DSSP file (Angstrom, degrees, kcal/mol; ACC not computed):
  #  RESIDUE AA STRUCTURE BP1 BP2  ACC     N-H-->O    O-->H-N    N-H-->O    O-->H-N    TCO  KAPPA ALPHA  PHI   PSI    X-CA   Y-CA   Z-CA
    1    1 A X              0   0    0      0, 0.0     2,-0.4     0, 0.0     0, 0.0   0.000 360.0 360.0 360.0 131.4  -12.9   22.6   -9.8
    2    2 A X        +     0   0    0      2,-0.0     2,-0.3     0, 0.0     0, 0.0  -0.929 360.0 149.3-117.5 136.3  -15.1   19.6  -10.5
    3    3 A X        -     0   0    0     -2,-0.4     2,-0.4     0, 0.0    43,-0.0  -0.977  43.7-103.0-157.7 164.9  -14.1   16.0  -10.2
    4    4 A X        -     0   0    0     -2,-0.3     2,-0.3    42,-0.1    -2,-0.0  -0.796  34.2-121.6 -96.6 131.9  -15.5   12.6   -9.3
    5    5 A X        -     0   0    0     -2,-0.4     2,-0.5     1,-0.0    41,-0.2  -0.565  31.2-138.2 -70.2 133.5  -14.6   11.1   -6.0
    6    6 A X        -     0   0    0     39,-2.3     2,-0.5    -2,-0.3    41,-0.1  -0.832  23.2-178.8-104.2 129.8  -12.9    7.8   -6.6
    7    7 A X        +     0   0    0     -2,-0.5     2,-0.3    19,-0.1    14,-0.1  -0.937  24.9 153.6-123.8 105.0  -13.6    4.6   -4.5
    8    8 A X        -     0   0    0     -2,-0.5    14,-0.1    19,-0.4     2,-0.1  -0.935  41.8-114.5-134.8 154.5  -11.4    1.8   -5.7
    9    9 A X        +     0   0    0     -2,-0.3     2,-0.3    12,-0.1    11,-0.2  -0.380  38.3 173.0 -76.9 165.1   -9.9   -1.4   -4.4
   10   10 A X  E     -A   19   0A   0      9,-2.3     9,-3.4    -2,-0.1     2,-0.5  -0.981  36.3-108.8-164.1 165.0   -6.1   -1.8   -4.0
   11   11 A X  E     -A   18   0A   0     -2,-0.3     7,-0.2     7,-0.2     6,-0.1  -0.930  46.6-112.6-103.1 124.6   -3.3   -4.0   -2.7
   12   12 A X     >  -     0   0    0      5,-2.9     4,-1.4    -2,-0.5    24,-0.1  -0.338  15.5-152.2 -61.3 128.9   -1.7   -2.5    0.4
   13   13 A X  T  4 S+     0   0    0      1,-0.2    -1,-0.2     2,-0.2    41,-0.1   0.599  94.3  49.0 -76.1 -12.1    1.9   -1.4   -0.3
   14   14 A X  T  4 S+     0   0    0      3,-0.1    -1,-0.2    21,-0.1    -2,-0.0   0.894 132.4   5.2 -89.8 -48.7    2.7   -1.9    3.4
   15   15 A X  T  4 S-     0   0    0      2,-0.1    -2,-0.2    20,-0.1    -3,-0.0   0.551  90.2-118.3-116.4 -11.4    1.3   -5.4    4.1
   16   16 A X     <  +     0   0    0     -4,-1.4     2,-0.1     1,-0.3    -3,-0.1   0.504  56.3 154.8  86.4   4.0    0.1   -6.8    0.8
   17   17 A X        -     0   0    0     -6,-0.1    -5,-2.9     1,-0.1     2,-0.6  -0.407  45.1-125.6 -64.9 136.4   -3.6   -7.1    1.9
   18   18 A X  E     -A   11   0A   0     -7,-0.2     2,-0.5    -2,-0.1    -7,-0.2  -0.765  28.5-164.4 -85.0 123.7   -6.1   -7.0   -0.9
   19   19 A X  E     -A   10   0A   0     -9,-3.4    -9,-2.3    -2,-0.6     3,-0.1  -0.945   5.4-148.5-114.7 121.2   -8.7   -4.3   -0.1
   20   20 A X        -     0   0    0     -2,-0.5   -12,-0.1   -11,-0.2   -10,-0.0  -0.364  40.6 -76.9 -77.9 163.5  -12.0   -4.1   -1.9
   21   21 A X        -     0   0    0    -14,-0.1    -1,-0.2     1,-0.1     2,-0.1  -0.264  58.8-107.5 -52.0 149.8  -13.8   -0.8   -2.6
   22   22 A X        -     0   0    0      3,-0.2     2,-0.4   -14,-0.1     3,-0.2  -0.445  24.7-116.6 -81.0 155.1  -15.5    0.5    0.5
   23   23 A X  S    S-     0   0    0      1,-0.2    63,-0.2    -2,-0.1     3,-0.1  -0.799  90.8  -7.5 -89.6 133.9  -19.3    0.5    1.0
   24   24 A X  S    S+     0   0    0     -2,-0.4     2,-0.2     1,-0.2    -1,-0.2   0.535 131.5  41.2  64.9   9.5  -21.0    3.9    1.4
   25   25 A X  S    S-     0   0    0     -3,-0.2     2,-0.5    20,-0.0    -3,-0.2  -0.817  95.6 -73.0-159.1-162.7  -17.7    5.8    1.4
   26   26 A X        -     0   0    0     -2,-0.2     2,-0.4    -5,-0.1   -19,-0.1  -0.949  38.4-128.3-114.6 122.4  -14.2    6.0   -0.2
   27   27 A X        +     0   0    0     -2,-0.5   -19,-0.4     1,-0.2    18,-0.1  -0.547  43.3 154.4 -69.0 121.2  -11.6    3.3    0.6
   28   28 A X        +     0   0    0     -2,-0.4     9,-0.4     1,-0.2     2,-0.3   0.318  55.4  33.8-135.4   7.7   -8.5    5.3    1.7
   29   29 A X  S    S-     0   0    0      7,-0.2     7,-0.2   -17,-0.0    -1,-0.2  -0.981  88.6 -85.3-155.9 164.2   -6.5    3.0    3.9
   30   30 A X     >  -     0   0    0      5,-3.2     4,-1.0    -2,-0.3   -12,-0.0  -0.477  26.1-146.2 -71.6 133.0   -5.8   -0.7    4.4
   31   31 A X  T  4 S+     0   0    0     -2,-0.2    58,-2.7     2,-0.1    -1,-0.1   0.683  96.1  44.0 -73.8 -16.9   -8.4   -2.6    6.4
   32   32 A X  T  4 S+     0   0    0     56,-0.2    60,-0.1     3,-0.1    -1,-0.1   0.919 132.5  11.5 -92.0 -56.6   -5.7   -4.9    7.9
   33   33 A X  T  4 S-     0   0    0      2,-0.1    24,-0.2    59,-0.0    -2,-0.1   0.558  90.2-131.6-103.4 -10.3   -2.7   -2.7    8.9
   34   34 A X     <  +     0   0    0     -4,-1.0    -3,-0.1     1,-0.2     2,-0.1   0.502  57.4 141.1  71.0   8.6   -4.5    0.8    8.5
   35   35 A X        -     0   0    0     -6,-0.1    -5,-3.2    21,-0.1    -1,-0.2  -0.392  30.2-169.5 -73.2 161.4   -1.7    2.2    6.4
   36   36 A X  E     -B   55   0B   0     19,-2.1    19,-3.0    -7,-0.2     2,-0.4  -0.775  20.0-116.2-137.3 179.4   -2.6    4.5    3.5
   37   37 A X  E     -B   54   0B   0     -9,-0.4     2,-2.2    17,-0.2     3,-0.4  -0.961  29.7-115.4-120.7 147.0   -1.0    6.1    0.6
   38   38 A X  S    S+     0   0    0     15,-3.0    14,-2.6    -2,-0.4    15,-0.3  -0.522  72.3 124.4 -79.9  75.9   -0.8    9.9    0.1
   39   39 A X        +     0   0    0     -2,-2.2    10,-1.7    12,-0.2     2,-0.4   0.549  52.7  75.5-109.8 -14.5   -3.0   10.0   -3.0
   40   40 A X        -     0   0    0     -3,-0.4     4,-0.1     7,-0.3    12,-0.1  -0.816  52.6-174.2-103.5 143.0   -5.6   12.6   -1.7
   41   41 A X  S    S+     0   0    0     -2,-0.4    -1,-0.1     2,-0.3     3,-0.1   0.885  79.2   4.0 -98.9 -54.5   -4.8   16.2   -1.4
   42   42 A X  S    S-     0   0    0      1,-0.4     2,-0.3    38,-0.0    -2,-0.1   0.782 129.4  -4.5-107.9 -34.8   -7.8   18.0    0.3
   43   43 A X  S >  S-     0   0    0     37,-0.0     3,-2.1    39,-0.0    -1,-0.4  -0.989  88.9 -68.1-157.9 158.2  -10.2   15.2    1.3
   44   44 A X  T 3  S+     0   0    0     -2,-0.3   -16,-0.1     1,-0.2   -17,-0.0  -0.203 116.3  19.2 -53.9 127.4  -10.6   11.4    0.9
   45   45 A X  T 3  S+     0   0    0    -40,-0.1   -39,-2.3   -18,-0.1    -1,-0.2   0.267  88.3 104.9  99.0 -11.8  -11.3   10.4   -2.6
   46   46 A X    <   -     0   0    0     -3,-2.1    -2,-0.1   -41,-0.2    -6,-0.1   0.831  59.6-161.6 -74.4 -28.5  -10.1   13.4   -4.5
   47   47 A X        +     0   0    0     -4,-0.3    -7,-0.3     1,-0.1    -3,-0.1   0.834  46.9 128.3  55.6  36.7   -6.9   11.5   -5.6
   48   48 A X        +     0   0    0      2,-0.0    -8,-0.2     0, 0.0     2,-0.2   0.488  31.3 108.7-102.5  -6.9   -5.2   14.9   -6.4
   49   49 A X        -     0   0    0    -10,-1.7    -8,-0.1     1,-0.1    -7,-0.0  -0.511  48.4-163.8 -76.7 139.8   -1.9   14.5   -4.5
   50   50 A X  S    S+     0   0    0     -2,-0.2    -1,-0.1     1,-0.1   -11,-0.1   0.433  75.4  81.8 -94.9  -3.2    1.3   14.0   -6.5
   51   51 A X        -     0   0    0    -13,-0.2   -12,-0.2     1,-0.1    -1,-0.1   0.979  58.1-178.2 -69.6 -58.6    3.2   12.7   -3.4
   52   52 A X        +     0   0    0    -14,-2.6   -13,-0.1     1,-0.2     2,-0.1   0.706  26.1 153.4  61.5  24.4    2.1    9.0   -3.2
   53   53 A X        -     0   0    0    -15,-0.3   -15,-3.0     1,-0.1     2,-0.2  -0.414  53.9 -94.8 -76.8 160.3    4.2    8.3   -0.1
   54   54 A X  E     -B   37   0B   0    -17,-0.2    20,-3.2    -2,-0.1     2,-0.5  -0.564  38.4-145.1 -72.7 135.6    3.3    5.6    2.4
   55   55 A X  E     -BC  36  73B   0    -19,-3.0   -19,-2.1    18,-0.3     2,-0.4  -0.929   6.7-151.3-112.6 120.1    1.1    7.0    5.3
   56   56 A X  E     - C   0  72B   0     16,-2.5    16,-2.5    -2,-0.5     2,-0.5  -0.703  21.5-118.5 -89.5 136.1    1.6    5.5    8.7
   57   57 A X  E     + C   0  71B   0     -2,-0.4    14,-0.3   -24,-0.2     3,-0.1  -0.628  33.6 179.3 -74.3 122.0   -1.3    5.5   11.2
   58   58 A X  E     -     0   0B   0     12,-3.6     2,-0.3    -2,-0.5    -1,-0.2   0.932  55.9 -26.0 -87.5 -55.8   -0.2    7.7   14.2
   59   59 A X  E     - C   0  70B   0     11,-0.9    11,-2.9    40,-0.1     2,-0.4  -0.957  51.9-125.8-157.1 170.1   -3.2    7.6   16.5
   60   60 A X  E     + C   0  69B   0     -2,-0.3     2,-0.3     9,-0.2     9,-0.2  -0.978  30.4 163.3-125.9 132.2   -6.9    7.2   16.7
   61   61 A X  E     + C   0  68B   0      7,-2.3     7,-3.3    -2,-0.4     2,-0.2  -0.810  26.9  71.6-137.2-176.0   -9.4    9.6   18.3
   62   62 A X  E    S- C   0  67B   0     -2,-0.3     5,-0.2     5,-0.2     2,-0.2  -0.630  74.8 -59.1 105.2-166.1  -13.1   10.3   18.3
   63   63 A X  E >   - C   0  66B   0      3,-0.6     3,-2.2    -2,-0.2    -2,-0.1  -0.603  55.7 -83.6-115.0 175.5  -16.0    8.5   19.7
   64   64 A X  T 3  S+     0   0    0      1,-0.3     3,-0.3    -2,-0.2    -1,-0.0   0.745 127.9  38.4 -51.4 -31.0  -17.6    5.1   19.4
   65   65 A X  T 3  S+     0   0    0      1,-0.2    -1,-0.3     0, 0.0    -3,-0.0   0.431 126.4  34.2 -99.8  -0.2  -19.6    6.0   16.3
   66   66 A X  E <   +C   63   0B   0     -3,-2.2    -3,-0.6     2,-0.0    -1,-0.2  -0.301  68.3 172.2-154.5  60.4  -16.9    8.2   14.6
   67   67 A X  E     -C   62   0B   0     -3,-0.3    17,-2.4    -5,-0.2     2,-0.4  -0.501  17.3-154.7 -73.4 144.2  -13.4    7.1   15.2
   68   68 A X  E     -CD  61  83B   0     -7,-3.3    -7,-2.3    15,-0.2     2,-0.5  -0.978   5.3-147.6-125.2 131.1  -10.7    9.0   13.1
   69   69 A X  E     -CD  60  82B   0     13,-3.7    13,-2.4    -2,-0.4     2,-0.7  -0.850   9.7-149.4 -95.4 128.0   -7.3    7.7   12.1
   70   70 A X  E     -CD  59  81B   0    -11,-2.9   -12,-3.6    -2,-0.5   -11,-0.9  -0.886  18.3-168.8 -98.1 118.0   -4.6   10.3   11.9
   71   71 A X  E     -CD  57  80B   0      9,-3.0     9,-2.3    -2,-0.7     2,-0.4  -0.827   9.0-156.4-106.1 144.3   -2.1    9.3    9.2
   72   72 A X  E     -CD  56  79B   0    -16,-2.5   -16,-2.5    -2,-0.4     2,-0.3  -0.986  21.8-124.0-120.1 130.2    1.4   10.9    8.6
   73   73 A X  E  >  -C   55   0B   0      5,-2.8     4,-1.3    -2,-0.4   -18,-0.3  -0.546  11.2-152.6 -70.7 127.7    3.0   10.7    5.2
   74   74 A X  T  4 S+     0   0    0    -20,-3.2    -1,-0.1    -2,-0.3   -19,-0.1   0.611  93.3  46.9 -76.9 -10.7    6.5    9.1    5.6
   75   75 A X  T  4 S+     0   0    0    -21,-0.3    -1,-0.2     3,-0.1   -20,-0.1   0.875 131.8   8.9 -95.3 -48.7    7.7   11.0    2.4
   76   76 A X  T  4 S-     0   0    0      2,-0.1    -2,-0.1     0, 0.0   -25,-0.0   0.565  91.9-123.3-112.7 -12.1    6.4   14.6    2.9
   77   77 A X     <  +     0   0    0     -4,-1.3    -3,-0.1     1,-0.3   -22,-0.0   0.349  54.3 152.3  88.1  -6.7    5.2   14.6    6.5
   78   78 A X        -     0   0    0     -6,-0.1    -5,-2.8     1,-0.1     2,-0.5  -0.284  36.9-140.4 -59.5 141.1    1.6   15.7    5.8
   79   79 A X  E     -D   72   0B   0     -7,-0.2     2,-0.4   -24,-0.0    -7,-0.2  -0.913  21.4-178.1-107.4 131.3   -1.0   14.6    8.3
   80   80 A X  E     -D   71   0B   0     -9,-2.3    -9,-3.0    -2,-0.5     2,-0.3  -0.984  18.6-137.7-130.5 139.1   -4.4   13.5    7.0
   81   81 A X  E     +D   70   0B   0     -2,-0.4     2,-0.3   -11,-0.2   -37,-0.2  -0.745  22.6 179.5 -95.6 141.2   -7.5   12.3    9.0
   82   82 A X  E     -D   69   0B   0    -13,-2.4   -13,-3.7    -2,-0.3     2,-0.2  -0.997  29.3-113.2-139.4 144.0   -9.6    9.4    7.8
   83   83 A X  E     -D   68   0B   0     -2,-0.3     2,-0.3   -15,-0.2   -15,-0.2  -0.478  36.0-109.2 -71.5 143.5  -12.7    7.7    9.3
   84   84 A X        -     0   0    0    -17,-2.4     2,-0.2    -2,-0.2   -17,-0.1  -0.568  37.7-131.7 -69.8 135.8  -12.3    4.2   10.5
   85   85 A X    >   -     0   0    0     -2,-0.3     3,-1.7     1,-0.1    -1,-0.1  -0.540  15.7-114.7 -89.8 158.1  -14.2    1.9    8.2
   86   86 A X  T 3  S+     0   0    0      1,-0.3    -1,-0.1   -63,-0.2    -2,-0.0   0.743 115.8  48.0 -63.5 -24.1  -16.6   -0.8    9.3
   87   87 A X  T 3  S+     0   0    0      2,-0.1    -1,-0.3     3,-0.0     2,-0.1   0.291  81.6 124.7-101.0  10.1  -14.4   -3.6    8.1
   88   88 A X  S <  S-     0   0    0     -3,-1.7     2,-0.6     1,-0.1   -56,-0.2  -0.403  76.8 -94.6 -69.8 148.7  -11.1   -2.3    9.6
   89   89 A X     >  -     0   0    0    -58,-2.7     4,-1.9     1,-0.2     3,-0.4  -0.505  32.1-157.4 -67.2 111.1   -9.2   -4.7   11.8
   90   90 A X  H  > S+     0   0    0     -2,-0.6     4,-2.2     1,-0.2    -1,-0.2   0.815  90.3  57.0 -63.8 -33.2  -10.4   -3.9   15.3
   91   91 A X  H  > S+     0   0    0      2,-0.2     4,-2.1     1,-0.2    -1,-0.2   0.877 107.9  48.1 -65.6 -36.8   -7.3   -5.5   16.9
   92   92 A X  H  > S+     0   0    0     -3,-0.4     4,-2.5     2,-0.2    -2,-0.2   0.884 109.1  53.2 -69.9 -37.7   -5.1   -3.1   14.9
   93   93 A X  H  X S+     0   0    0     -4,-1.9     4,-2.4     2,-0.2    -2,-0.2   0.933 111.8  45.1 -59.4 -47.4   -7.2   -0.2   15.9
   94   94 A X  H  X S+     0   0    0     -4,-2.2     4,-2.5     2,-0.2    -2,-0.2   0.876 111.4  53.8 -64.0 -38.4   -6.8   -1.1   19.5
   95   95 A X  H  X S+     0   0    0     -4,-2.1     4,-2.4     2,-0.2    -2,-0.2   0.924 111.6  44.1 -62.5 -46.0   -3.0   -1.7   19.0
   96   96 A X  H  X S+     0   0    0     -4,-2.5     4,-2.0     2,-0.2    -2,-0.2   0.897 112.8  52.1 -69.3 -38.5   -2.5    1.8   17.5
   97   97 A X  H  <>S+     0   0    0     -4,-2.4     5,-3.0    -5,-0.2     6,-0.4   0.914 112.8  45.0 -61.9 -42.9   -4.7    3.4   20.2
   98   98 A X  H ><5S+     0   0    0     -4,-2.5     3,-1.3     3,-0.2    -2,-0.2   0.896 110.2  53.8 -68.0 -40.9   -2.7    1.8   22.9
   99   99 A X  H 3<5S+     0   0    0     -4,-2.4    -1,-0.2     1,-0.3    -2,-0.2   0.870 110.7  46.9 -62.4 -37.4    0.7    2.6   21.3
  100  100 A X  T 3<5S-     0   0    0     -4,-2.0    -1,-0.3    -5,-0.2    -2,-0.2   0.454 115.5-117.4 -84.5   0.7   -0.3    6.3   21.1
  101  101 A X  T < 5S+     0   0    0     -3,-1.3    -3,-0.2    -4,-0.2    -2,-0.1   0.801  81.5 118.5  71.4  29.9   -1.5    6.3   24.7
  102  102 A X      <       0   0    0     -5,-3.0    -4,-0.2    -6,-0.2    -5,-0.1   0.118 360.0 360.0-115.5  21.0   -5.1    7.1   23.8
  103  103 A X              0   0    0     -6,-0.4    -1,-0.1    -5,-0.2    -5,-0.1   0.434 360.0 360.0 -95.8 360.0   -6.9    4.0   25.1
């Protein structure tokens, strides 16, 4: 199956933040609140999921150069990993890490 990876801007359905397309990657979560939508099926940018549920950031892991956000869909329960983007809100990243006990 062949398809084009989609990198588009959006308005966050959780907090209303306007998110521009990402640089060098695919925008797949809000840069302010880190919530996402369940639009990808197998990997970021495929936009093949029919679910479209809101995805809550559960926790963050990884190392200084490669932090990963684990999102869980509030509609179907699927967990998807996404890389932290360079313009993500660092205070929100720290808040989620502390809440999950991973700081």
